[in-house]
DRENZAKE-714541 format. One record per atom (N, C-alpha, C, O, CB): residue number from 1; x, y, z. Coordinates in steps of 0.2 Angstrom, whole numbers. Glycine has a CB too. Layout:
+------+-------+-------+-------+
! resi !     X !     Y !     Z !
+------+-------+-------+-------+
!  NUM !     X !     Y !     Z !
...
+------+-------+-------+-------+
% end
This chain:
+------+-------+-------+-------+
! resi !     X !     Y !     Z !
+------+-------+-------+-------+
!    1 !  -474 !   118 !  -138 !
!    1 !  -475 !   115 !  -144 !
!    1 !  -468 !   114 !  -148 !
!    1 !  -464 !   119 !  -148 !
!    1 !  -479 !   119 !  -149 !
!    2 !  -467 !   108 !  -151 !
!    2 !  -460 !   107 !  -154 !
!    2 !  -460 !   110 !  -161 !
!    2 !  -465 !   109 !  -164 !
!    2 !  -459 !    99 !  -154 !
!    3 !  -454 !   112 !  -163 !
!    3 !  -454 !   115 !  -169 !
!    3 !  -452 !   109 !  -174 !
!    3 !  -451 !   103 !  -172 !
!    3 !  -448 !   120 !  -170 !
!    4 !  -453 !   110 !  -181 !
!    4 !  -452 !   105 !  -186 !
!    4 !  -445 !   103 !  -186 !
!    4 !  -443 !    97 !  -187 !
!    4 !  -454 !   107 !  -193 !
!    5 !  -440 !   107 !  -184 !
!    5 !  -433 !   106 !  -184 !
!    5 !  -431 !   101 !  -178 !
!    5 !  -428 !    96 !  -179 !
!    5 !  -429 !   112 !  -182 !
!    6 !  -435 !   102 !  -172 !
!    6 !  -434 !    97 !  -167 !
!    6 !  -437 !    90 !  -169 !
!    6 !  -434 !    85 !  -167 !
!    6 !  -437 !    99 !  -161 !
!    7 !  -442 !    90 !  -172 !
!    7 !  -445 !    84 !  -175 !
!    7 !  -441 !    80 !  -180 !
!    7 !  -440 !    74 !  -179 !
!    7 !  -452 !    85 !  -178 !
!    8 !  -438 !    84 !  -184 !
!    8 !  -433 !    81 !  -189 !
!    8 !  -427 !    78 !  -186 !
!    8 !  -424 !    73 !  -188 !
!    8 !  -431 !    87 !  -194 !
!    9 !  -424 !    82 !  -180 !
!    9 !  -419 !    79 !  -177 !
!    9 !  -420 !    73 !  -173 !
!    9 !  -416 !    68 !  -174 !
!    9 !  -416 !    84 !  -171 !
!   10 !  -426 !    72 !  -171 !
!   10 !  -428 !    66 !  -167 !
!   10 !  -429 !    60 !  -172 !
!   10 !  -426 !    55 !  -171 !
!   10 !  -435 !    67 !  -164 !
!   11 !  -432 !    62 !  -178 !
!   11 !  -432 !    57 !  -184 !
!   11 !  -425 !    55 !  -186 !
!   11 !  -424 !    49 !  -187 !
!   11 !  -436 !    59 !  -189 !
!   12 !  -421 !    59 !  -187 !
!   12 !  -414 !    58 !  -189 !
!   12 !  -410 !    54 !  -184 !
!   12 !  -407 !    49 !  -186 !
!   12 !  -410 !    65 !  -190 !
!   13 !  -411 !    55 !  -178 !
!   13 !  -408 !    52 !  -172 !
!   13 !  -410 !    44 !  -172 !
!   13 !  -406 !    40 !  -172 !
!   13 !  -409 !    55 !  -166 !
!   14 !  -417 !    43 !  -173 !
!   14 !  -419 !    37 !  -173 !
!   14 !  -417 !    33 !  -179 !
!   14 !  -415 !    27 !  -179 !
!   14 !  -427 !    37 !  -173 !
!   15 !  -417 !    36 !  -185 !
!   15 !  -414 !    33 !  -191 !
!   15 !  -407 !    31 !  -191 !
!   15 !  -405 !    26 !  -193 !
!   15 !  -415 !    38 !  -197 !
!   16 !  -403 !    35 !  -187 !
!   16 !  -396 !    34 !  -187 !
!   16 !  -395 !    27 !  -182 !
!   16 !  -391 !    23 !  -184 !
!   16 !  -392 !    39 !  -183 !
!   17 !  -399 !    27 !  -177 !
!   17 !  -399 !    21 !  -173 !
!   17 !  -401 !    15 !  -176 !
!   17 !  -398 !     9 !  -175 !
!   17 !  -404 !    22 !  -166 !
!   18 !  -406 !    15 !  -181 !
!   18 !  -408 !     9 !  -184 !
!   18 !  -404 !     8 !  -190 !
!   18 !  -404 !     2 !  -193 !
!   18 !  -415 !    10 !  -186 !
!   19 !  -400 !    12 !  -193 !
!   19 !  -396 !    11 !  -199 !
!   19 !  -391 !     5 !  -198 !
!   19 !  -390 !     2 !  -203 !
!   19 !  -392 !    18 !  -200 !
!   20 !  -389 !     4 !  -192 !
!   20 !  -384 !    -1 !  -191 !
!   20 !  -387 !    -8 !  -191 !
!   20 !  -384 !   -13 !  -191 !
!   20 !  -380 !     0 !  -185 !
!   21 !  -394 !    -8 !  -190 !
!   21 !  -397 !   -15 !  -189 !
!   21 !  -399 !   -18 !  -196 !
!   21 !  -402 !   -15 !  -201 !
!   21 !  -404 !   -14 !  -186 !
!   22 !  -396 !   -24 !  -197 !
!   22 !  -397 !   -27 !  -204 !
!   22 !  -403 !   -31 !  -204 !
!   22 !  -405 !   -34 !  -200 !
!   22 !  -391 !   -32 !  -205 !
!   23 !  -406 !   -30 !  -210 !
!   23 !  -412 !   -34 !  -212 !
!   23 !  -410 !   -39 !  -218 !
!   23 !  -407 !   -36 !  -223 !
!   23 !  -418 !   -30 !  -214 !
!   24 !  -411 !   -45 !  -217 !
!   24 !  -409 !   -50 !  -223 !
!   24 !  -415 !   -55 !  -224 !
!   24 !  -418 !   -57 !  -219 !
!   24 !  -403 !   -53 !  -221 !
!   25 !  -416 !   -57 !  -230 !
!   25 !  -421 !   -62 !  -232 !
!   25 !  -418 !   -69 !  -231 !
!   25 !  -421 !   -74 !  -232 !
!   25 !  -424 !   -61 !  -239 !
!   26 !  -411 !   -69 !  -230 !
!   26 !  -408 !   -76 !  -229 !
!   26 !  -404 !   -76 !  -223 !
!   26 !  -405 !   -72 !  -218 !
!   26 !  -404 !   -77 !  -235 !
!   27 !  -400 !   -81 !  -222 !
!   27 !  -396 !   -82 !  -217 !
!   27 !  -389 !   -78 !  -218 !
!   27 !  -389 !   -75 !  -223 !
!   27 !  -394 !   -89 !  -215 !
!   28 !  -385 !   -77 !  -213 !
!   28 !  -379 !   -73 !  -214 !
!   28 !  -373 !   -78 !  -211 !
!   28 !  -374 !   -82 !  -207 !
!   28 !  -379 !   -67 !  -210 !
!   29 !  -367 !   -77 !  -214 !
!   29 !  -361 !   -81 !  -213 !
!   29 !  -357 !   -78 !  -207 !
!   29 !  -352 !   -75 !  -208 !
!   29 !  -357 !   -82 !  -219 !
!   30 !  -360 !   -78 !  -201 !
!   30 !  -357 !   -75 !  -195 !
!   30 !  -360 !   -78 !  -189 !
!   30 !  -366 !   -80 !  -189 !
!   30 !  -358 !   -67 !  -195 !
!   31 !  -356 !   -79 !  -184 !
!   31 !  -359 !   -81 !  -178 !
!   31 !  -364 !   -77 !  -174 !
!   31 !  -363 !   -71 !  -174 !
!   31 !  -353 !   -83 !  -173 !
!   32 !  -369 !   -80 !  -172 !
!   32 !  -374 !   -75 !  -169 !
!   32 !  -378 !   -79 !  -164 !
!   32 !  -378 !   -86 !  -164 !
!   32 !  -379 !   -72 !  -174 !
!   33 !  -382 !   -76 !  -159 !
!   33 !  -386 !   -79 !  -155 !
!   33 !  -394 !   -77 !  -157 !
!   33 !  -395 !   -71 !  -158 !
!   33 !  -385 !   -76 !  -147 !
!   34 !  -398 !   -82 !  -157 !
!   34 !  -405 !   -80 !  -158 !
!   34 !  -408 !   -77 !  -152 !
!   34 !  -408 !   -80 !  -147 !
!   34 !  -409 !   -87 !  -161 !
!   35 !  -412 !   -72 !  -153 !
!   35 !  -415 !   -68 !  -148 !
!   35 !  -423 !   -70 !  -148 !
!   35 !  -426 !   -72 !  -143 !
!   35 !  -414 !   -61 !  -148 !
!   36 !  -426 !   -70 !  -154 !
!   36 !  -433 !   -71 !  -154 !
!   36 !  -435 !   -70 !  -161 !
!   36 !  -432 !   -69 !  -166 !
!   36 !  -437 !   -65 !  -150 !
!   37 !  -442 !   -72 !  -162 !
!   37 !  -445 !   -71 !  -169 !
!   37 !  -450 !   -65 !  -168 !
!   37 !  -453 !   -65 !  -163 !
!   37 !  -449 !   -78 !  -171 !
!   38 !  -449 !   -61 !  -173 !
!   38 !  -454 !   -55 !  -172 !
!   38 !  -458 !   -54 !  -178 !
!   38 !  -457 !   -57 !  -184 !
!   38 !  -449 !   -49 !  -172 !
!   39 !  -464 !   -51 !  -177 !
!   39 !  -469 !   -50 !  -182 !
!   39 !  -471 !   -42 !  -183 !
!   39 !  -470 !   -39 !  -178 !
!   39 !  -475 !   -54 !  -181 !
!   40 !  -473 !   -40 !  -189 !
!   40 !  -475 !   -33 !  -190 !
!   40 !  -480 !   -33 !  -195 !
!   40 !  -480 !   -38 !  -200 !
!   40 !  -469 !   -29 !  -192 !
!   41 !  -485 !   -29 !  -195 !
!   41 !  -490 !   -28 !  -200 !
!   41 !  -490 !   -21 !  -202 !
!   41 !  -489 !   -16 !  -198 !
!   41 !  -497 !   -31 !  -198 !
!   42 !  -493 !   -19 !  -208 !
!   42 !  -494 !   -12 !  -210 !
!   42 !  -499 !   -12 !  -216 !
!   42 !  -500 !   -17 !  -219 !
!   42 !  -487 !    -9 !  -213 !
!   43 !  -503 !    -7 !  -216 !
!   43 !  -508 !    -6 !  -221 !
!   43 !  -506 !     1 !  -225 !
!   43 !  -505 !     6 !  -222 !
!   43 !  -515 !    -5 !  -219 !
!   44 !  -504 !     1 !  -231 !
!   44 !  -502 !     6 !  -235 !
!   44 !  -507 !     8 !  -240 !
!   44 !  -509 !     4 !  -244 !
!   44 !  -495 !     5 !  -238 !
!   45 !  -509 !    15 !  -240 !
!   45 !  -514 !    17 !  -245 !
!   45 !  -510 !    18 !  -251 !
!   45 !  -509 !    24 !  -253 !
!   45 !  -517 !    23 !  -242 !
!   46 !  -509 !    13 !  -255 !
!   46 !  -506 !    13 !  -261 !
!   46 !  -507 !     6 !  -265 !
!   46 !  -508 !     1 !  -262 !
!   46 !  -498 !    14 !  -261 !
!   47 !  -508 !     7 !  -272 !
!   47 !  -508 !     1 !  -276 !
!   47 !  -501 !    -1 !  -278 !
!   47 !  -498 !     2 !  -282 !
!   47 !  -513 !     2 !  -282 !
!   48 !  -499 !    -7 !  -275 !
!   48 !  -492 !    -9 !  -276 !
!   48 !  -491 !   -10 !  -283 !
!   48 !  -485 !    -9 !  -285 !
!   48 !  -491 !   -16 !  -272 !
!   49 !  -496 !   -12 !  -287 !
!   49 !  -494 !   -14 !  -294 !
!   49 !  -496 !    -8 !  -299 !
!   49 !  -495 !    -9 !  -305 !
!   49 !  -499 !   -20 !  -296 !
!   50 !  -497 !    -2 !  -296 !
!   50 !  -498 !     4 !  -301 !
!   50 !  -491 !     6 !  -304 !
!   50 !  -486 !     5 !  -300 !
!   50 !  -501 !    10 !  -297 !
!   51 !  -491 !     8 !  -310 !
!   51 !  -485 !     9 !  -313 !
!   51 !  -481 !    15 !  -309 !
!   51 !  -475 !    15 !  -310 !
!   51 !  -486 !    11 !  -320 !
!   52 !  -484 !    20 !  -306 !
!   52 !  -481 !    25 !  -303 !
!   52 !  -479 !    23 !  -296 !
!   52 !  -475 !    27 !  -293 !
!   52 !  -486 !    31 !  -302 !
!   53 !  -481 !    18 !  -293 !
!   53 !  -479 !    16 !  -286 !
!   53 !  -472 !    13 !  -286 !
!   53 !  -470 !     8 !  -290 !
!   53 !  -484 !    11 !  -284 !
!   54 !  -468 !    15 !  -281 !
!   54 !  -461 !    13 !  -280 !
!   54 !  -462 !     8 !  -274 !
!   54 !  -464 !     9 !  -269 !
!   54 !  -456 !    19 !  -278 !
!   55 !  -461 !     1 !  -276 !
!   55 !  -462 !    -4 !  -271 !
!   55 !  -457 !    -3 !  -264 !
!   55 !  -459 !    -4 !  -259 !
!   55 !  -460 !   -11 !  -273 !
!   56 !  -452 !     0 !  -265 !
!   56 !  -447 !     2 !  -259 !
!   56 !  -451 !     7 !  -255 !
!   56 !  -450 !     6 !  -249 !
!   56 !  -441 !     5 !  -262 !
!   57 !  -454 !    11 !  -257 !
!   57 !  -458 !    16 !  -253 !
!   57 !  -464 !    12 !  -249 !
!   57 !  -465 !    14 !  -244 !
!   57 !  -461 !    22 !  -257 !
!   58 !  -467 !     8 !  -253 !
!   58 !  -473 !     4 !  -250 !
!   58 !  -470 !     0 !  -244 !
!   58 !  -474 !    -1 !  -239 !
!   58 !  -476 !    -1 !  -255 !
!   59 !  -464 !    -3 !  -244 !
!   59 !  -462 !    -7 !  -239 !
!   59 !  -458 !    -4 !  -234 !
!   59 !  -455 !    -7 !  -229 !
!   59 !  -458 !   -13 !  -242 !
!   60 !  -456 !     3 !  -235 !
!   60 !  -452 !     7 !  -230 !
!   60 !  -454 !     6 !  -223 !
!   60 !  -450 !     6 !  -218 !
!   60 !  -452 !    14 !  -232 !
!   61 !  -461 !     7 !  -221 !
!   61 !  -463 !     7 !  -214 !
!   61 !  -462 !     0 !  -211 !
!   61 !  -461 !     0 !  -205 !
!   61 !  -470 !    10 !  -214 !
!   62 !  -463 !    -5 !  -215 !
!   62 !  -463 !   -12 !  -212 !
!   62 !  -455 !   -13 !  -211 !
!   62 !  -454 !   -16 !  -205 !
!   62 !  -465 !   -17 !  -217 !
!   63 !  -451 !   -11 !  -215 !
!   63 !  -444 !   -11 !  -213 !
!   63 !  -442 !    -8 !  -207 !
!   63 !  -439 !   -10 !  -202 !
!   63 !  -439 !    -9 !  -219 !
!   64 !  -445 !    -2 !  -206 !
!   64 !  -444 !     2 !  -200 !
!   64 !  -446 !    -1 !  -194 !
!   64 !  -443 !    -1 !  -189 !
!   64 !  -447 !     9 !  -201 !
!   65 !  -452 !    -4 !  -194 !
!   65 !  -455 !    -8 !  -189 !
!   65 !  -451 !   -14 !  -186 !
!   65 !  -449 !   -15 !  -181 !
!   65 !  -462 !   -11 !  -190 !
!   66 !  -448 !   -18 !  -191 !
!   66 !  -444 !   -23 !  -190 !
!   66 !  -437 !   -21 !  -186 !
!   66 !  -435 !   -24 !  -181 !
!   66 !  -442 !   -27 !  -196 !
!   67 !  -435 !   -15 !  -189 !
!   67 !  -429 !   -13 !  -186 !
!   67 !  -430 !   -10 !  -179 !
!   67 !  -426 !   -10 !  -174 !
!   67 !  -425 !    -7 !  -190 !
!   68 !  -436 !    -7 !  -178 !
!   68 !  -438 !    -4 !  -171 !
!   68 !  -438 !    -9 !  -166 !
!   68 !  -436 !    -9 !  -161 !
!   68 !  -444 !     0 !  -172 !
!   69 !  -441 !   -15 !  -168 !
!   69 !  -442 !   -21 !  -163 !
!   69 !  -435 !   -23 !  -162 !
!   69 !  -434 !   -25 !  -156 !
!   69 !  -447 !   -26 !  -166 !
!   70 !  -431 !   -24 !  -167 !
!   70 !  -424 !   -27 !  -166 !
!   70 !  -420 !   -22 !  -161 !
!   70 !  -417 !   -25 !  -157 !
!   70 !  -421 !   -28 !  -173 !
!   71 !  -421 !   -16 !  -162 !
!   71 !  -418 !   -11 !  -158 !
!   71 !  -420 !   -12 !  -151 !
!   71 !  -416 !   -11 !  -146 !
!   71 !  -419 !    -4 !  -160 !
!   72 !  -426 !   -13 !  -149 !
!   72 !  -429 !   -14 !  -143 !
!   72 !  -426 !   -20 !  -139 !
!   72 !  -425 !   -21 !  -133 !
!   72 !  -436 !   -15 !  -143 !
!   73 !  -423 !   -25 !  -143 !
!   73 !  -419 !   -31 !  -141 !
!   73 !  -412 !   -29 !  -140 !
!   73 !  -408 !   -34 !  -138 !
!   73 !  -421 !   -37 !  -145 !
!   74 !  -410 !   -23 !  -142 !
!   74 !  -403 !   -22 !  -143 !
!   74 !  -399 !   -27 !  -147 !
!   74 !  -394 !   -29 !  -146 !
!   74 !  -399 !   -22 !  -136 !
!   75 !  -403 !   -29 !  -153 !
!   75 !  -400 !   -34 !  -157 !
!   75 !  -397 !   -30 !  -163 !
!   75 !  -397 !   -24 !  -164 !
!   75 !  -406 !   -38 !  -160 !
!   76 !  -393 !   -35 !  -167 !
!   76 !  -389 !   -32 !  -173 !
!   76 !  -393 !   -33 !  -179 !
!   76 !  -391 !   -30 !  -184 !
!   76 !  -383 !   -36 !  -173 !
!   77 !  -397 !   -38 !  -180 !
!   77 !  -400 !   -39 !  -186 !
!   77 !  -407 !   -43 !  -185 !
!   77 !  -408 !   -46 !  -180 !
!   77 !  -395 !   -44 !  -190 !
!   78 !  -410 !   -43 !  -191 !
!   78 !  -416 !   -48 !  -192 !
!   78 !  -415 !   -52 !  -198 !
!   78 !  -414 !   -49 !  -203 !
!   78 !  -423 !   -44 !  -192 !
!   79 !  -414 !   -58 !  -197 !
!   79 !  -413 !   -62 !  -203 !
!   79 !  -419 !   -67 !  -205 !
!   79 !  -424 !   -67 !  -201 !
!   79 !  -407 !   -67 !  -201 !
!   80 !  -418 !   -70 !  -211 !
!   80 !  -423 !   -74 !  -213 !
!   80 !  -430 !   -71 !  -213 !
!   80 !  -435 !   -74 !  -212 !
!   80 !  -424 !   -81 !  -209 !
!   81 !  -430 !   -64 !  -215 !
!   81 !  -436 !   -60 !  -216 !
!   81 !  -441 !   -63 !  -221 !
!   81 !  -438 !   -64 !  -227 !
!   81 !  -434 !   -53 !  -216 !
!   82 !  -447 !   -63 !  -220 !
!   82 !  -452 !   -65 !  -225 !
!   82 !  -457 !   -59 !  -225 !
!   82 !  -459 !   -57 !  -220 !
!   82 !  -455 !   -72 !  -223 !
!   83 !  -459 !   -58 !  -231 !
!   83 !  -464 !   -53 !  -232 !
!   83 !  -470 !   -55 !  -236 !
!   83 !  -469 !   -58 !  -242 !
!   83 !  -461 !   -46 !  -236 !
!   84 !  -476 !   -55 !  -234 !
!   84 !  -482 !   -57 !  -238 !
!   84 !  -486 !   -50 !  -238 !
!   84 !  -487 !   -46 !  -234 !
!   84 !  -486 !   -62 !  -234 !
!   85 !  -489 !   -50 !  -244 !
!   85 !  -493 !   -44 !  -245 !
!   85 !  -499 !   -46 !  -249 !
!   85 !  -500 !   -51 !  -253 !
!   85 !  -489 !   -38 !  -249 !
!   86 !  -504 !   -42 !  -249 !
!   86 !  -510 !   -43 !  -253 !
!   86 !  -514 !   -36 !  -254 !
!   86 !  -513 !   -31 !  -250 !
!   86 !  -516 !   -47 !  -249 !
!   87 !  -517 !   -35 !  -260 !
!   87 !  -521 !   -29 !  -261 !
!   87 !  -528 !   -30 !  -259 !
!   87 !  -531 !   -36 !  -259 !
!   87 !  -521 !   -28 !  -269 !
!   88 !  -530 !   -25 !  -256 !
!   88 !  -537 !   -25 !  -253 !
!   88 !  -540 !   -18 !  -253 !
!   88 !  -537 !   -13 !  -255 !
!   88 !  -537 !   -28 !  -245 !
!   89 !  -547 !   -18 !  -252 !
!   89 !  -550 !   -12 !  -251 !
!   89 !  -551 !   -11 !  -244 !
!   89 !  -554 !   -15 !  -240 !
!   89 !  -557 !   -12 !  -255 !
!   90 !  -550 !    -5 !  -242 !
!   90 !  -551 !    -3 !  -235 !
!   90 !  -554 !     4 !  -235 !
!   90 !  -551 !     9 !  -237 !
!   90 !  -544 !    -3 !  -231 !
!   91 !  -560 !     4 !  -232 !
!   91 !  -564 !    10 !  -232 !
!   91 !  -565 !    13 !  -239 !
!   91 !  -564 !    19 !  -239 !
!   91 !  -561 !    15 !  -227 !
!   92 !  -566 !     9 !  -244 !
!   92 !  -567 !    11 !  -250 !
!   92 !  -560 !    13 !  -254 !
!   92 !  -561 !    15 !  -260 !
!   92 !  -571 !    17 !  -250 !
!   93 !  -555 !    12 !  -251 !
!   93 !  -548 !    14 !  -255 !
!   93 !  -544 !     8 !  -256 !
!   93 !  -544 !     3 !  -252 !
!   93 !  -544 !    19 !  -251 !
!   94 !  -540 !     8 !  -261 !
!   94 !  -536 !     2 !  -263 !
!   94 !  -530 !     3 !  -258 !
!   94 !  -527 !     8 !  -258 !
!   94 !  -534 !     2 !  -270 !
!   95 !  -528 !    -3 !  -255 !
!   95 !  -523 !    -3 !  -250 !
!   95 !  -518 !    -9 !  -251 !
!   95 !  -521 !   -14 !  -254 !
!   95 !  -525 !    -2 !  -243 !
!   96 !  -512 !    -9 !  -249 !
!   96 !  -508 !   -15 !  -249 !
!   96 !  -507 !   -16 !  -241 !
!   96 !  -504 !   -12 !  -237 !
!   96 !  -501 !   -13 !  -252 !
!   97 !  -509 !   -22 !  -239 !
!   97 !  -508 !   -25 !  -233 !
!   97 !  -502 !   -29 !  -232 !
!   97 !  -501 !   -34 !  -237 !
!   97 !  -514 !   -29 !  -230 !
!   98 !  -497 !   -28 !  -228 !
!   98 !  -491 !   -32 !  -227 !
!   98 !  -490 !   -35 !  -221 !
!   98 !  -492 !   -32 !  -215 !
!   98 !  -485 !   -27 !  -228 !
!   99 !  -488 !   -41 !  -221 !
!   99 !  -487 !   -45 !  -215 !
!   99 !  -479 !   -47 !  -215 !
!   99 !  -477 !   -50 !  -221 !
!   99 !  -491 !   -51 !  -214 !
!  100 !  -475 !   -46 !  -210 !
!  100 !  -468 !   -48 !  -211 !
!  100 !  -466 !   -51 !  -204 !
!  100 !  -469 !   -50 !  -199 !
!  100 !  -464 !   -41 !  -212 !
!  101 !  -461 !   -56 !  -205 !
!  101 !  -458 !   -59 !  -199 !
!  101 !  -451 !   -60 !  -200 !
!  101 !  -449 !   -61 !  -206 !
!  101 !  -462 !   -65 !  -197 !
!  102 !  -447 !   -61 !  -195 !
!  102 !  -440 !   -63 !  -195 !
!  102 !  -437 !   -65 !  -189 !
!  102 !  -441 !   -65 !  -184 !
!  102 !  -436 !   -58 !  -198 !
!  103 !  -431 !   -67 !  -189 !
!  103 !  -428 !   -69 !  -183 !
!  103 !  -423 !   -64 !  -180 !
!  103 !  -418 !   -62 !  -184 !
!  103 !  -424 !   -76 !  -184 !
!  104 !  -424 !   -61 !  -174 !
!  104 !  -419 !   -56 !  -171 !
!  104 !  -413 !   -60 !  -169 !
!  104 !  -414 !   -65 !  -165 !
!  104 !  -423 !   -52 !  -166 !
!  105 !  -407 !   -57 !  -170 !
!  105 !  -401 !   -60 !  -168 !
!  105 !  -396 !   -55 !  -166 !
!  105 !  -397 !   -49 !  -167 !
!  105 !  -398 !   -64 !  -174 !
!  106 !  -391 !   -57 !  -162 !
!  106 !  -386 !   -53 !  -159 !
!  106 !  -380 !   -56 !  -162 !
!  106 !  -379 !   -63 !  -161 !
!  106 !  -386 !   -52 !  -152 !
!  107 !  -375 !   -53 !  -164 !
!  107 !  -369 !   -55 !  -166 !
!  107 !  -364 !   -57 !  -160 !
!  107 !  -365 !   -54 !  -155 !
!  107 !  -365 !   -50 !  -171 !
!  108 !  -361 !   -63 !  -161 !
!  108 !  -356 !   -65 !  -155 !
!  108 !  -349 !   -63 !  -157 !
!  108 !  -347 !   -63 !  -163 !
!  108 !  -357 !   -72 !  -154 !
!  109 !  -346 !   -61 !  -152 !
!  109 !  -339 !   -58 !  -153 !
!  109 !  -334 !   -65 !  -153 !
!  109 !  -335 !   -69 !  -149 !
!  109 !  -337 !   -54 !  -147 !
!  110 !  -330 !   -65 !  -158 !
!  110 !  -325 !   -70 !  -158 !
!  110 !  -318 !   -67 !  -157 !
!  110 !  -317 !   -61 !  -159 !
!  110 !  -325 !   -74 !  -165 !
!  111 !  -314 !   -71 !  -154 !
!  111 !  -307 !   -69 !  -152 !
!  111 !  -302 !   -74 !  -156 !
!  111 !  -303 !   -80 !  -156 !
!  111 !  -305 !   -68 !  -145 !
!  112 !  -297 !   -71 !  -158 !
!  112 !  -292 !   -75 !  -162 !
!  112 !  -285 !   -75 !  -157 !
!  112 !  -284 !   -70 !  -155 !
!  112 !  -291 !   -73 !  -169 !
!  113 !  -282 !   -81 !  -157 !
!  113 !  -276 !   -81 !  -153 !
!  113 !  -270 !   -79 !  -157 !
!  113 !  -264 !   -78 !  -154 !
!  113 !  -275 !   -88 !  -150 !
+------+-------+-------+-------+
% end
């Protein structure tokens, strides 16, 4: 059985790997190769519009999913990300359902003479 310290190390290691992957809702001013279009969905048991709700916390898992998929491509970024959300009832509880997509890219190396 793994201890919570080992689990925390695993989570920290994964977060460090994903830290360098850029998410952008627009394009970037850098040379890159397009790898693929990716999609992610999430259902968060939270009312996005409640005064106590932090929207950054609601979208945290969807950001993680996009970075996780980009990491599987050994990519550097996901650009032109779009996020759609809706409030719904799921099993009697108010939830926020999120659909996200973007373009996975790898930066190209440039050399100067």
